[in-house]
GUSEDO-232452 format. One record per residue: residue in one letter; x, y, z of N, C-alpha, C in turn; residue number from 1. Coordinates in steps of 0.1 Angstrom, whole numbers, plus 5000, padded with zeros to 4 digits. Layout:
REM GUSEDO-232452
> a / X / Y / Z / X / Y / Z / X / Y / Z / NUM;
...
//
This chain:
REM GUSEDO-232452
> m / 0612 / 1725 / 4281 / 0605 / 1728 / 4297 / 0610 / 1736 / 4307 / 1;
> y / 0609 / 1743 / 4311 / 0610 / 1760 / 4318 / 0607 / 1757 / 4335 / 2;
> y / 0618 / 1758 / 4342 / 0622 / 1757 / 4357 / 0619 / 1769 / 4366 / 3;
> d / 0616 / 1779 / 4356 / 0611 / 1789 / 4368 / 0603 / 1791 / 4378 / 4;
> k / 0597 / 1781 / 4382 / 0589 / 1777 / 4395 / 0599 / 1766 / 4401 / 5;
> l / 0613 / 1766 / 4406 / 0616 / 1755 / 4410 / 0617 / 1762 / 4426 / 6;
> v / 0607 / 1748 / 4435 / 0612 / 1754 / 4448 / 0620 / 1743 / 4454 / 7;
> w / 0625 / 1752 / 4469 / 0629 / 1746 / 4476 / 0624 / 1742 / 4490 / 8;
> g / 0636 / 1733 / 4499 / 0628 / 1731 / 4508 / 0632 / 1743 / 4520 / 9;
> s / 0632 / 1740 / 4531 / 0635 / 1750 / 4544 / 0649 / 1752 / 4549 / 10;
> t / 0657 / 1744 / 4543 / 0669 / 1746 / 4544 / 0675 / 1759 / 4546 / 11;
> n / 0682 / 1770 / 4558 / 0686 / 1782 / 4557 / 0702 / 1784 / 4557 / 12;
> l / 0706 / 1772 / 4556 / 0718 / 1771 / 4558 / 0728 / 1780 / 4548 / 13;
> p / 0744 / 1789 / 4552 / 0744 / 1796 / 4539 / 0755 / 1789 / 4529 / 14;
> a / 0758 / 1775 / 4530 / 0766 / 1768 / 4523 / 0752 / 1761 / 4517 / 15;
> a / 0741 / 1761 / 4518 / 0733 / 1757 / 4507 / 0722 / 1767 / 4501 / 16;
> t / 0726 / 1779 / 4508 / 0722 / 1785 / 4501 / 0736 / 1788 / 4482 / 17;
> g / 0746 / 1784 / 4493 / 0756 / 1788 / 4479 / 0754 / 1775 / 4467 / 18;
> f / 0748 / 1762 / 4474 / 0750 / 1757 / 4466 / 0733 / 1755 / 4459 / 19;
> r / 0727 / 1758 / 4466 / 0709 / 1764 / 4455 / 0718 / 1772 / 4440 / 20;
> i / 0724 / 1780 / 4439 / 0731 / 1786 / 4439 / 0735 / 1781 / 4419 / 21;
> d / 0738 / 1769 / 4428 / 0747 / 1762 / 4418 / 0739 / 1756 / 4411 / 22;
> i / 0731 / 1747 / 4416 / 0719 / 1741 / 4412 / 0710 / 1748 / 4403 / 23;
> n / 0708 / 1759 / 4401 / 0697 / 1769 / 4390 / 0709 / 1767 / 4384 / 24;
> q / 0722 / 1774 / 4383 / 0730 / 1777 / 4377 / 0728 / 1765 / 4366 / 25;
> a / 0729 / 1748 / 4373 / 0733 / 1741 / 4365 / 0717 / 1732 / 4354 / 26;
> i / 0707 / 1738 / 4361 / 0693 / 1741 / 4357 / 0692 / 1747 / 4344 / 27;
> d / 0699 / 1763 / 4349 / 0696 / 1772 / 4337 / 0701 / 1767 / 4327 / 28;
> h / 0716 / 1760 / 4327 / 0726 / 1758 / 4312 / 0727 / 1743 / 4311 / 29;
> a / 0713 / 1736 / 4314 / 0711 / 1718 / 4311 / 0720 / 1715 / 4301 / 30;
> l / 0726 / 1709 / 4299 / 0733 / 1701 / 4289 / 0728 / 1690 / 4284 / 31;
> v / 0721 / 1682 / 4294 / 0712 / 1671 / 4293 / 0698 / 1670 / 4302 / 32;
> v / 0688 / 1671 / 4295 / 0676 / 1664 / 4305 / 0669 / 1657 / 4298 / 33;
> v / 0668 / 1640 / 4308 / 0660 / 1632 / 4306 / 0648 / 1625 / 4313 / 34;
> d / 0635 / 1623 / 4307 / 0626 / 1613 / 4321 / 0629 / 1602 / 4325 / 35;
> v / 0638 / 1603 / 4337 / 0640 / 1589 / 4339 / 0626 / 1584 / 4344 / 36;
> d / 0616 / 1585 / 4348 / 0604 / 1584 / 4354 / 0593 / 1589 / 4352 / 37;
> a / 0587 / 1589 / 4338 / 0577 / 1599 / 4334 / 0565 / 1592 / 4341 / 38;
> d / 0561 / 1582 / 4339 / 0553 / 1573 / 4349 / 0548 / 1579 / 4362 / 39;
> a / 0558 / 1578 / 4367 / 0559 / 1580 / 4383 / 0549 / 1595 / 4386 / 40;
> d / 0543 / 1594 / 4400 / 0541 / 1601 / 4404 / 0545 / 1610 / 4415 / 41;
> p / 0551 / 1623 / 4416 / 0553 / 1633 / 4402 / 0564 / 1623 / 4395 / 42;
> p / 0565 / 1628 / 4383 / 0577 / 1623 / 4371 / 0588 / 1629 / 4374 / 43;
> k / 0599 / 1619 / 4370 / 0616 / 1624 / 4377 / 0621 / 1624 / 4369 / 44;
> i / 0626 / 1639 / 4371 / 0635 / 1641 / 4355 / 0652 / 1643 / 4356 / 45;
> l / 0659 / 1639 / 4352 / 0673 / 1635 / 4356 / 0682 / 1652 / 4346 / 46;
> v / 0693 / 1661 / 4352 / 0693 / 1678 / 4344 / 0709 / 1675 / 4347 / 47;
> i / 0717 / 1677 / 4335 / 0731 / 1676 / 4340 / 0732 / 1691 / 4334 / 48;
> g / 0742 / 1693 / 4344 / 0746 / 1708 / 4339 / 0756 / 1716 / 4350 / 49;
> p / 0762 / 1730 / 4342 / 0776 / 1734 / 4349 / 0770 / 1740 / 4360 / 50;
> d / 0782 / 1742 / 4370 / 0779 / 1745 / 4384 / 0789 / 1758 / 4378 / 51;
> r / 0787 / 1768 / 4388 / 0795 / 1787 / 4388 / 0810 / 1780 / 4384 / 52;
> a / 0814 / 1771 / 4383 / 0831 / 1765 / 4384 / 0832 / 1765 / 4371 / 53;
> g / 0820 / 1758 / 4362 / 0819 / 1751 / 4353 / 0821 / 1732 / 4353 / 54;
> k / 0821 / 1731 / 4367 / 0823 / 1715 / 4372 / 0808 / 1707 / 4368 / 55;
> l / 0804 / 1695 / 4362 / 0793 / 1698 / 4363 / 0783 / 1684 / 4374 / 56;
> l / 0770 / 1688 / 4375 / 0761 / 1688 / 4386 / 0752 / 1673 / 4377 / 57;
> e / 0750 / 1666 / 4386 / 0735 / 1657 / 4381 / 0728 / 1663 / 4392 / 58;
> v / 0715 / 1670 / 4385 / 0704 / 1670 / 4397 / 0692 / 1665 / 4393 / 59;
> m / 0683 / 1660 / 4403 / 0672 / 1649 / 4404 / 0661 / 1663 / 4407 / 60;
> v / 0648 / 1664 / 4393 / 0638 / 1673 / 4396 / 0627 / 1665 / 4397 / 61;
> l / 0618 / 1668 / 4402 / 0607 / 1664 / 4405 / 0597 / 1673 / 4396 / 62;
> e / 0588 / 1667 / 4388 / 0582 / 1678 / 4383 / 0562 / 1675 / 4392 / 63;
> l / 0560 / 1689 / 4400 / 0549 / 1687 / 4409 / 0538 / 1687 / 4396 / 64;
> a / 0526 / 1688 / 4402 / 0510 / 1685 / 4396 / 0508 / 1702 / 4391 / 65;
> d / 0512 / 1711 / 4397 / 0509 / 1724 / 4399 / 0518 / 1733 / 4390 / 66;
> e / 0527 / 1720 / 4382 / 0537 / 1732 / 4369 / 0547 / 1731 / 4377 / 67;
> r / 0552 / 1735 / 4389 / 0567 / 1737 / 4398 / 0575 / 1726 / 4397 / 68;
> f / 0586 / 1726 / 4404 / 0597 / 1715 / 4396 / 0608 / 1711 / 4413 / 69;
> l / 0605 / 1706 / 4420 / 0618 / 1703 / 4433 / 0624 / 1693 / 4430 / 70;
> a / 0637 / 1707 / 4434 / 0649 / 1689 / 4432 / 0650 / 1686 / 4445 / 71;
> i / 0653 / 1673 / 4442 / 0652 / 1667 / 4458 / 0668 / 1656 / 4458 / 72;
> h / 0677 / 1660 / 4447 / 0693 / 1653 / 4445 / 0698 / 1665 / 4439 / 73;
> a / 0714 / 1668 / 4443 / 0724 / 1672 / 4436 / 0734 / 1671 / 4443 / 74;
> m / 0746 / 1663 / 4427 / 0759 / 1660 / 4434 / 0767 / 1665 / 4421 / 75;
> p / 0780 / 1659 / 4427 / 0786 / 1661 / 4416 / 0786 / 1651 / 4405 / 76;
> l / 0786 / 1653 / 4390 / 0782 / 1638 / 4383 / 0793 / 1633 / 4384 / 77;
> r / 0785 / 1616 / 4386 / 0792 / 1606 / 4386 / 0792 / 1599 / 4372 / 78;
> p / 0808 / 1593 / 4371 / 0811 / 1592 / 4362 / 0799 / 1577 / 4350 / 79;
> s / 0793 / 1574 / 4360 / 0785 / 1563 / 4353 / 0776 / 1569 / 4344 / 80;
> l / 0774 / 1583 / 4347 / 0761 / 1587 / 4339 / 0773 / 1601 / 4323 / 81;
> h / 0782 / 1597 / 4330 / 0788 / 1599 / 4317 / 0785 / 1600 / 4301 / 82;
> h / 0782 / 1584 / 4300 / 0776 / 1583 / 4288 / 0762 / 1590 / 4282 / 83;
> v / 0754 / 1595 / 4290 / 0742 / 1604 / 4285 / 0751 / 1622 / 4280 / 84;
> l / 0761 / 1622 / 4285 / 0762 / 1634 / 4276 / 0768 / 1638 / 4264 / 85;
> p / 0760 / 1644 / 4258 / 0764 / 1650 / 4241 / 0779 / 1649 / 4239 / 86;
> q / 0786 / 1639 / 4226 / 0794 / 1638 / 4218 / 0796 / 1647 / 4214 / 87;
> a / 0812 / 1652 / 4216 / 0819 / 1658 / 4205 / 0816 / 1654 / 4192 / 88;
> e / 0818 / 1660 / 4183 / 0816 / 1653 / 4167 / 0828 / 1655 / 4163 / 89;
> n / 0836 / 1645 / 4152 / 0847 / 1644 / 4150 / 0849 / 1653 / 4133 / 90;
> p / 0856 / 1665 / 4140 / 0857 / 1673 / 4124 / 0862 / 1666 / 4111 / 91;
> n / 0868 / 1659 / 4112 / 0874 / 1646 / 4101 / 0868 / 1639 / 4097 / 92;
> g / 0850 / 1638 / 4103 / 0842 / 1631 / 4098 / 0843 / 1615 / 4102 / 93;
//
């Protein structure tokens, strides 16, 4: 899945611009990508990845018909989604 065609709304606030960079960072360095509702129109995808400071974000993305993606939700990762993160392997077996 490629996010080189991520589209944005019309918000031009400076704070929103910084948050967009964090969202792009989270998507570019995704730890988890889950089809939340693949049968929806458009399909919904959950992406979990780190922002520039290393804090995990949850980002909900719509996969548009023209192969573009629209981020519709982003916030710090909630504890209720920690279960989808990859687990560290136990070196002792």
